[in-house]
Backbone as CSV, one residue per row, in Angstrom:
resi,resn,N_x,N_y,N_z,CA_x,CA_y,CA_z,C_x,C_y,C_z
1,MET,33.865,-50.060,-41.775,32.608,-49.304,-41.807,32.592,-48.143,-41.348
2,GLY,31.886,-47.097,-41.740,32.077,-45.826,-41.411,31.320,-45.358,-40.323
3,ARG,31.206,-44.245,-39.700,30.508,-43.773,-38.664,30.138,-42.151,-39.269
4,ALA,28.629,-42.180,-39.520,28.373,-40.632,-39.912,27.837,-40.025,-38.881
5,ILE,28.414,-38.570,-38.962,27.977,-37.848,-37.843,27.698,-36.267,-38.450
6,GLY,26.371,-35.952,-38.335,26.190,-34.515,-38.949,24.519,-34.285,-39.317
7,PRO,24.123,-33.089,-39.568,25.102,-31.931,-39.272,25.406,-31.564,-38.321
8,ALA,25.104,-32.416,-37.000,25.317,-31.905,-35.701,26.769,-31.690,-35.371
9,LEU,26.959,-30.870,-34.245,28.367,-30.354,-33.853,29.145,-31.641,-33.728
10,HIS,30.430,-31.432,-34.179,31.337,-32.526,-34.070,32.905,-31.884,-33.810
11,THR,33.512,-32.366,-32.716,34.651,-31.556,-32.583,35.548,-32.526,-32.031
12,MET,37.148,-32.434,-32.176,37.934,-33.446,-31.747,39.053,-32.831,-31.052
13,ALA,39.487,-33.577,-29.971,40.694,-32.922,-29.287,41.846,-32.990,-30.219
14,PRO,42.730,-31.836,-30.396,43.970,-31.559,-31.194,44.855,-32.780,-31.178
15,GLY,45.266,-33.385,-32.262,46.084,-34.676,-32.362,45.467,-36.166,-32.350
16,SER,43.981,-35.975,-31.961,43.356,-37.139,-31.856,43.126,-37.731,-33.253
17,LYS,43.067,-39.198,-33.477,42.892,-39.774,-34.685,41.703,-40.684,-34.614
18,LEU,41.132,-40.806,-35.846,40.425,-42.044,-35.910,40.470,-43.053,-37.241
19,PRO,40.031,-44.157,-37.083,40.289,-45.156,-38.111,40.240,-44.428,-39.553
20,THR,41.021,-44.716,-40.417,41.235,-44.470,-41.921,39.793,-44.471,-42.574
21,ASP,39.064,-45.432,-42.249,37.736,-45.572,-42.958,36.804,-44.730,-42.445
22,THR,36.715,-44.127,-41.271,35.796,-43.596,-40.429,35.119,-42.321,-41.378
23,ILE,34.015,-42.170,-41.157,33.339,-41.265,-41.931,33.016,-40.202,-40.782
24,VAL,33.724,-39.094,-40.910,33.569,-38.127,-39.553,32.293,-37.470,-39.610
25,MET,31.847,-36.922,-40.749,30.614,-36.208,-41.025,30.014,-36.421,-42.149
26,ASN,28.684,-36.347,-42.188,27.895,-36.340,-43.513,27.365,-35.031,-43.720
27,LEU,27.989,-34.172,-44.504,27.717,-32.775,-44.720,26.360,-32.579,-45.927
28,SER,25.237,-32.751,-45.529,24.327,-32.992,-46.353,24.543,-34.080,-47.283
29,GLU,24.974,-33.997,-48.562,25.349,-35.132,-49.373,26.843,-35.393,-49.478
30,LEU,27.751,-34.719,-48.558,29.092,-34.900,-48.702,29.529,-35.638,-47.614
31,LEU,30.492,-36.874,-47.872,30.971,-37.517,-46.768,32.334,-37.299,-46.472
32,LEU,32.706,-36.797,-45.338,33.936,-36.490,-44.945,34.731,-37.497,-44.252
33,HIS,35.603,-38.183,-44.782,36.645,-39.268,-44.194,37.694,-38.572,-43.300
34,GLU,38.244,-39.666,-42.621,39.104,-39.061,-41.580,40.538,-38.314,-42.315
35,PRO,40.844,-39.024,-43.371,42.101,-38.295,-44.019,41.892,-36.878,-44.536
36,GLU,40.432,-36.719,-45.024,40.212,-35.308,-45.289,40.047,-34.429,-44.060
37,TYR,39.263,-35.054,-43.205,39.219,-34.213,-41.947,40.429,-33.519,-41.353
38,GLN,41.456,-34.439,-41.624,42.756,-34.329,-40.744,43.528,-33.123,-41.685
39,ARG,43.373,-33.213,-42.954,43.650,-32.205,-43.965,43.117,-30.877,-43.781
40,LEU,41.756,-30.866,-43.668,40.910,-29.777,-43.236,41.457,-28.990,-42.066
41,ARG,41.432,-29.856,-40.854,42.045,-29.366,-39.598,43.460,-28.904,-39.767
42,GLY,44.379,-29.439,-40.509,45.783,-29.052,-40.742,45.758,-27.512,-41.270
43,ILE,44.777,-27.170,-42.448,44.715,-25.871,-42.912,44.219,-24.846,-41.902
44,LEU,42.996,-25.415,-41.074,42.810,-24.432,-39.942,43.773,-24.183,-38.666
45,ALA,44.648,-25.091,-38.497,45.650,-25.069,-37.545,46.925,-24.108,-38.106
46,LYS,47.156,-24.186,-39.248,48.214,-23.373,-39.905,47.898,-22.066,-40.031
47,THR,46.581,-21.713,-40.370,45.961,-20.492,-40.292,45.826,-19.830,-38.838
48,GLN,45.508,-20.575,-38.053,45.591,-20.210,-36.696,47.017,-19.772,-36.103
49,ARG,48.032,-20.547,-36.391,49.246,-20.279,-36.102,49.871,-19.162,-36.951
50,ASP,49.623,-18.970,-38.177,50.119,-18.082,-38.976,49.622,-16.362,-38.245
51,LEU,48.349,-16.509,-38.163,47.745,-15.219,-37.687,47.686,-14.961,-36.176
52,ARG,48.181,-15.990,-35.220,48.167,-16.007,-33.833,46.635,-15.743,-33.357
53,ALA,45.734,-16.346,-34.118,44.158,-16.208,-33.925,43.662,-16.698,-32.701
54,ALA,42.956,-16.145,-31.938,42.247,-16.763,-30.749,41.577,-18.137,-31.205
55,LEU,40.876,-18.050,-32.261,40.021,-19.156,-32.853,39.768,-19.021,-34.356
56,VAL,39.924,-20.080,-34.980,39.705,-20.517,-36.358,38.593,-21.482,-36.676
57,LEU,37.453,-21.233,-37.072,36.210,-21.949,-36.851,35.417,-22.005,-38.329
58,LEU,35.363,-23.277,-38.747,34.966,-23.760,-39.930,33.462,-24.155,-39.703
59,ILE,32.503,-23.567,-40.351,30.968,-23.735,-39.930,30.301,-24.222,-41.549
60,ASP,28.985,-24.914,-41.254,28.192,-24.909,-42.497,27.402,-23.482,-42.477
61,ARG,26.366,-23.498,-43.507,25.472,-22.436,-43.671,24.478,-22.414,-42.493
62,GLY,24.298,-23.608,-42.069,23.195,-23.766,-40.896,23.735,-23.504,-39.511
63,GLY,24.781,-23.094,-39.539,25.548,-22.664,-38.273,26.014,-23.697,-37.496
64,HIS,26.304,-24.887,-38.056,27.054,-25.950,-37.345,28.364,-26.112,-37.437
65,GLU,28.979,-26.176,-36.375,30.605,-26.338,-36.214,30.945,-27.503,-37.083
66,ILE,32.062,-27.451,-37.957,32.640,-28.763,-38.652,34.028,-28.934,-38.114
67,ALA,34.772,-27.948,-37.768,36.274,-28.117,-37.003,36.186,-26.763,-36.570
68,SER,37.537,-26.920,-35.709,37.988,-25.596,-35.008,39.356,-25.602,-34.546
69,GLU,40.039,-24.474,-34.437,41.425,-24.749,-33.955,41.581,-23.285,-33.179
70,GLY,42.335,-23.367,-31.944,42.565,-22.311,-31.001,41.651,-22.387,-29.906
71,LYS,41.883,-21.748,-28.794,41.471,-21.703,-27.719,40.328,-20.851,-27.666
72,GLY,40.058,-19.937,-28.250,38.789,-18.986,-28.441,38.393,-18.389,-27.283
73,LEU,39.426,-18.226,-26.151,39.285,-17.568,-25.249,38.147,-17.727,-24.239
74,GLY,37.775,-19.118,-24.339,36.435,-19.728,-23.629,35.228,-19.231,-24.555
75,THR,35.260,-19.004,-25.810,34.000,-18.731,-26.235,33.073,-19.966,-26.598
76,ASP,32.093,-19.418,-26.475,30.897,-20.706,-26.820,30.707,-20.936,-28.197
77,HIS,31.687,-22.087,-28.902,31.507,-22.356,-30.332,30.189,-22.212,-30.968
78,THR,29.362,-23.180,-30.073,27.854,-23.365,-30.689,27.116,-22.085,-30.953
79,ALA,27.344,-21.031,-30.058,26.655,-19.739,-30.131,27.181,-19.060,-31.110
80,LEU,28.715,-19.089,-31.139,29.395,-18.150,-32.261,29.064,-18.548,-33.700
81,ALA,29.103,-20.000,-34.011,28.624,-20.468,-35.077,27.317,-20.111,-35.624
82,ALA,26.497,-20.280,-34.851,25.079,-20.180,-35.118,24.907,-18.508,-35.475
83,LEU,25.578,-17.459,-34.546,25.310,-16.226,-34.977,26.144,-15.721,-36.072
84,ALA,27.399,-16.362,-36.277,28.150,-16.230,-37.714,27.408,-16.313,-38.766
85,ALA,26.578,-17.640,-38.842,25.661,-18.188,-39.783,24.635,-17.081,-40.117
86,ALA,24.148,-16.619,-39.131,22.770,-15.865,-39.278,23.282,-14.409,-39.639
87,ASN,24.356,-14.142,-39.241,25.052,-12.697,-39.773,25.287,-12.803,-41.247
88,LEU,25.901,-13.833,-41.628,26.254,-14.156,-43.161,24.876,-14.031,-43.925
89,ALA,23.921,-14.664,-43.440,22.630,-14.754,-44.120,21.877,-13.153,-44.279
90,ALA,22.054,-12.684,-43.080,21.505,-11.217,-43.243,22.393,-10.399,-44.111
91,THR,23.608,-10.530,-44.004,24.450,-9.864,-44.849,24.214,-10.175,-46.429
92,GLN,23.977,-11.288,-47.000,23.548,-11.722,-48.132,22.186,-10.777,-48.642
93,GLU,21.337,-10.897,-47.813,20.231,-9.898,-48.172,20.398,-8.460,-48.222
94,LEU,21.314,-8.163,-47.427,21.752,-6.723,-47.657,22.291,-6.640,-48.956
95,ALA,23.181,-7.556,-49.579,23.760,-7.355,-50.649,22.791,-7.220,-51.881
96,ARG,21.741,-8.284,-51.874,20.738,-8.285,-52.687,19.930,-6.660,-52.662
97,LEU,19.616,-6.258,-51.647,18.906,-5.039,-51.410,19.644,-3.791,-52.207
98,VAL,20.862,-4.042,-52.411,21.812,-2.914,-52.968,22.221,-3.124,-54.389
99,GLY,21.785,-4.303,-54.822,22.162,-4.891,-56.136,23.410,-5.636,-56.351
100,GLU,23.897,-6.105,-55.271,24.913,-6.991,-55.469,24.476,-8.507,-55.100
101,THR,25.529,-9.485,-55.900,24.986,-10.759,-56.060,25.199,-11.344,-54.235
102,GLU,26.304,-10.877,-53.643,26.839,-11.377,-52.465,27.810,-10.554,-51.989
103,PHE,27.639,-10.439,-50.657,29.137,-9.935,-49.708,29.853,-11.213,-49.300
104,SER,30.880,-11.525,-49.515,31.293,-12.575,-49.307,32.411,-12.566,-48.049
105,ILE,32.464,-11.637,-47.681,33.292,-11.267,-46.359,32.532,-10.269,-45.384
106,ILE,32.622,-10.701,-44.369,32.195,-9.775,-42.944,33.204,-9.722,-42.011
107,TYR,33.543,-8.240,-41.943,34.456,-7.933,-40.732,33.995,-7.031,-39.719
108,HIS,34.021,-7.172,-38.290,33.671,-6.678,-36.849,34.864,-6.340,-36.623
109,GLN,35.150,-4.968,-36.418,36.415,-4.495,-35.668,35.960,-4.132,-34.176
110,GLY,36.678,-4.570,-33.142,36.475,-4.252,-31.713,37.803,-3.525,-31.245
111,ARG,37.966,-3.020,-30.245,38.881,-2.351,-29.669,39.964,-3.435,-29.399
112,CYS,39.791,-4.714,-29.035,40.862,-5.377,-28.847,40.891,-6.760,-29.819
113,ARG,39.700,-6.905,-29.911,39.552,-8.290,-30.823,38.397,-7.931,-32.226
114,SER,38.800,-8.703,-33.071,37.836,-8.417,-34.306,37.385,-9.832,-34.820
115,ILE,36.453,-9.797,-35.620,35.906,-10.982,-36.219,36.051,-10.895,-37.624
116,HIS,36.383,-12.024,-38.596,36.307,-12.097,-39.841,35.493,-13.302,-40.162
117,VAL,34.683,-13.182,-41.020,33.828,-14.238,-41.490,33.772,-14.248,-43.090
118,SER,34.264,-15.281,-43.575,34.591,-15.331,-44.985,33.679,-16.608,-45.693
119,ASP,32.950,-16.447,-46.962,32.509,-17.759,-47.487,33.577,-18.598,-48.143
120,VAL,32.941,-20.045,-48.041,33.778,-21.087,-48.367,33.044,-22.040,-49.375
121,ALA,33.196,-21.986,-50.571,32.592,-23.004,-51.633,31.030,-22.590,-51.836
122,LYS,30.487,-21.607,-50.996,29.109,-21.107,-51.121,28.449,-22.193,-50.211
123,ARG,28.827,-22.666,-49.565,28.296,-23.750,-48.656,28.812,-23.620,-47.379
124,PHE,29.876,-22.953,-47.041,30.358,-23.310,-45.739,30.973,-21.644,-45.501
125,SER,31.446,-21.479,-44.325,32.048,-20.223,-43.528,33.338,-20.441,-42.936
126,LEU,34.271,-19.443,-42.989,35.343,-19.614,-42.070,35.284,-18.342,-41.220
127,VAL,35.439,-18.589,-39.769,35.312,-17.644,-38.779,36.630,-17.359,-38.133
128,LEU,37.244,-16.252,-38.067,38.208,-16.245,-37.315,38.031,-14.996,-36.160
129,VAL,38.415,-15.215,-35.104,38.700,-14.276,-34.188,40.193,-13.920,-33.627
130,PHE,40.603,-12.429,-33.848,41.827,-12.359,-33.665,42.276,-11.048,-33.019
131,ASP,43.255,-10.618,-32.538,43.383,-9.426,-31.918,44.235,-8.262,-32.800
132,ASP,44.335,-7.177,-32.303,44.949,-6.049,-33.075,46.519,-6.131,-33.280
133,SER,47.195,-7.403,-33.006,48.574,-7.343,-33.395,48.578,-7.849,-34.878
134,VAL,47.521,-8.278,-35.355,47.576,-8.601,-36.884,46.790,-7.636,-37.903
135,SER,47.107,-7.117,-38.815,46.528,-6.325,-39.639,45.690,-7.060,-40.296
136,LEU,44.658,-6.468,-40.762,43.662,-6.780,-41.784,43.972,-7.219,-43.039
137,GLY,44.945,-6.696,-43.502,45.627,-7.019,-45.073,46.052,-8.574,-44.776
138,VAL,47.028,-8.721,-43.589,47.359,-10.048,-43.501,46.563,-11.098,-43.411
139,VAL,45.444,-10.635,-42.560,44.449,-11.709,-42.335,43.725,-12.076,-43.601
140,ARG,43.113,-11.078,-44.415,42.663,-11.303,-45.588,43.323,-12.172,-46.648
141,TRP,44.746,-12.052,-46.540,45.558,-12.745,-47.371,45.924,-14.245,-46.882
142,LYS,45.837,-14.224,-45.617,46.056,-15.901,-45.212,44.740,-16.465,-45.515
143,VAL,43.675,-15.699,-45.308,42.158,-16.432,-45.130,41.850,-16.741,-46.782
144,LYS,42.414,-15.891,-47.654,42.133,-16.590,-48.975,43.019,-17.587,-49.398
145,ARG,44.215,-17.649,-49.207,45.042,-19.045,-49.218,44.207,-20.163,-48.407
146,ALA,44.086,-19.921,-47.243,43.092,-21.160,-46.498,42.033,-21.512,-47.189
147,THR,41.207,-20.466,-47.709,39.796,-20.609,-48.360,39.991,-21.561,-49.709
148,ALA,41.159,-21.268,-50.290,41.477,-22.041,-51.717,41.754,-23.485,-51.195
149,SER,42.505,-23.542,-50.454,42.743,-25.059,-50.060,41.546,-25.902,-49.479
150,LEU,40.840,-25.060,-48.735,39.465,-25.718,-48.006,38.486,-26.007,-49.245
151,GLU,38.482,-25.133,-50.254,37.634,-25.277,-51.512,37.999,-26.764,-52.293
152,GLU,39.345,-26.706,-52.270,39.949,-27.965,-53.075,39.590,-29.132,-52.340
153,ILE,39.403,-29.213,-51.190,38.983,-30.490,-50.372,37.545,-30.869,-50.680
154,PHE,36.643,-29.581,-50.725,35.260,-29.659,-50.734,35.100,-30.042,-52.293
155,ARG,35.874,-29.585,-53.428,35.344,-29.938,-54.433,35.483,-31.561,-54.924
156,GLY,36.854,-32.047,-54.158,36.943,-33.523,-54.281,35.685,-34.362,-53.471
157,LEU,35.235,-33.745,-52.520,34.126,-34.454,-51.892,32.811,-34.504,-52.802
158,ILE,32.724,-33.367,-53.472,31.619,-33.116,-54.602,31.625,-34.159,-55.814
159,ASP,32.822,-34.190,-55.738,33.246,-34.972,-57.388,33.268,-36.599,-56.968
160,ARG,33.580,-36.960,-55.809,33.696,-38.425,-55.420,32.452,-38.990,-55.664
161,PRO,31.253,-38.818,-55.137,30.011,-39.490,-55.533,29.723,-39.728,-56.801
162,LYS,30.048,-38.753,-57.821,29.922,-38.907,-59.128,30.664,-39.929,-59.727
163,THR,31.968,-40.016,-59.332,32.990,-40.994,-59.759,32.668,-42.229,-59.180
164,ALA,32.143,-42.550,-58.015,31.573,-43.606,-57.489,30.467,-44.196,-58.127
165,MET,29.514,-43.329,-58.681,28.482,-43.630,-59.246,28.808,-44.467,-60.785
166,VAL,29.540,-43.537,-61.227,29.998,-44.043,-62.582,30.591,-45.483,-62.623
167,ALA,31.539,-45.395,-61.583,32.123,-46.897,-61.254,31.315,-47.855,-61.090
168,ALA,30.194,-47.689,-60.229,29.343,-48.764,-59.798,28.451,-49.034,-61.016
169,GLY,27.978,-48.048,-61.793,27.106,-48.348,-62.992,27.820,-49.241,-63.748
170,ALA,29.283,-48.898,-64.127,29.810,-49.579,-64.951,30.020,-51.101,-64.583
171,ALA,30.233,-51.352,-63.220,30.301,-52.760,-62.848,29.152,-53.463,-62.759
172,ALA,28.097,-52.688,-62.693,26.637,-53.351,-62.692,26.177,-53.724,-64.127
173,SER,26.606,-52.996,-65.164,25.976,-53.155,-66.192,26.243,-54.540,-67.204
174,PRO,25.302,-54.981,-67.640,25.238,-56.281,-68.178,26.294,-56.334,-69.380
175,ALA,27.130,-57.501,-69.701,28.063,-57.599,-70.735,27.288,-57.660,-71.940
176,HIS,27.784,-56.913,-73.000,27.357,-56.757,-74.281,28.041,-57.724,-75.303
177,PHE,27.145,-58.652,-76.131,27.785,-59.706,-76.875,27.057,-59.141,-78.483
178,THR,28.139,-59.292,-79.366,27.564,-59.274,-80.872,26.638,-60.379,-81.280
179,ASP,25.849,-60.471,-82.250,24.975,-61.461,-82.828,26.065,-62.769,-83.167
180,ALA,27.171,-62.660,-83.640,27.969,-63.827,-84.032,28.485,-64.445,-82.845
181,GLU,28.725,-63.502,-81.701,29.406,-64.172,-80.448,28.234,-64.931,-79.747
182,ILE,27.016,-64.604,-79.781,25.846,-65.165,-79.379,25.808,-66.384,-79.991
183,GLU,25.701,-66.423,-81.364,25.508,-67.539,-82.123,26.620,-68.583,-81.846
184,LYS,27.788,-68.100,-81.724,29.010,-69.186,-81.287,28.525,-69.663,-79.966
185,LEU,28.166,-68.846,-79.013,27.873,-69.621,-77.750,26.774,-70.704,-77.526
186,ILE,25.754,-70.208,-78.530,24.520,-71.241,-78.750,25.129,-72.573,-79.220
187,LYS,25.803,-72.461,-80.226,26.633,-73.776,-80.913,27.151,-74.678,-79.789
188,HIS,28.148,-73.715,-79.081,29.075,-74.621,-78.072,28.074,-75.281,-77.419
189,PHE,27.145,-74.638,-76.650,26.521,-75.297,-75.531,25.196,-76.148,-76.080
190,ALA,24.894,-76.252,-77.314,23.926,-76.735,-77.816,24.148,-78.307,-77.723
191,PRO,23.326,-79.424,-77.620,23.372,-80.829,-77.262,23.899,-81.283,-78.837
192,LYS,24.874,-82.266,-78.402,25.717,-82.654,-79.879,24.626,-83.908,-80.443
193,VAL,24.400,-83.762,-81.622,23.706,-84.897,-82.394,24.463,-85.880,-83.363
194,ASP,24.232,-87.058,-83.126,25.132,-87.689,-84.245,24.335,-87.856,-85.626
195,LYS,24.982,-88.724,-86.446,24.251,-88.879,-87.764,23.122,-89.218,-87.963
196,GLU,22.701,-90.304,-86.844,21.352,-90.706,-86.833,20.375,-89.791,-86.144
197,GLY,20.873,-88.615,-85.764,19.821,-87.762,-85.337,19.541,-87.966,-83.811
198,LYS,20.529,-88.856,-83.167,20.526,-88.985,-81.690,21.144,-88.050,-80.930
199,VAL,20.742,-87.487,-79.763,21.594,-86.637,-78.939,22.450,-87.508,-78.046
């Protein structure tokens, strides 16, 4: 039996594991199970290592943290997630005002550290906090690869309920018989009558 958590904040210590059948999070209509959660965290961990980022944070559009990697220099993840989501929402409104459908990336450059926020599957965002030892071009390249991998996981989650419903519907559907088969069954189970008409 699984355990549903969400959309509230949920974090796990690095290296910790849950039983395979555990539902780590209910993301609206998406159920994230432990194997998928570990794959997702693996993508974030690789991105964090490759970019030597202080923090890599995956959030939903409501500003709730899904997973994170990196120490984050003591950053309040809850506040960062909420502000990043609000920033992205405001940026989408700016895009509409200038005739764009969206701005899928937000980049804030500071003297020592910068923040990069990017869209993932139109429902989530990837937030990176990194220093000036990494160029923006490298960050964008790594984020693009990470986003593609994350979207593959989320596509699987979106497709899974449909597959399960089809399978459940097929299993629950009644058996179909032809008229000839029904006639044969009736004859087989009909009471036997002898020549005198006795059963």
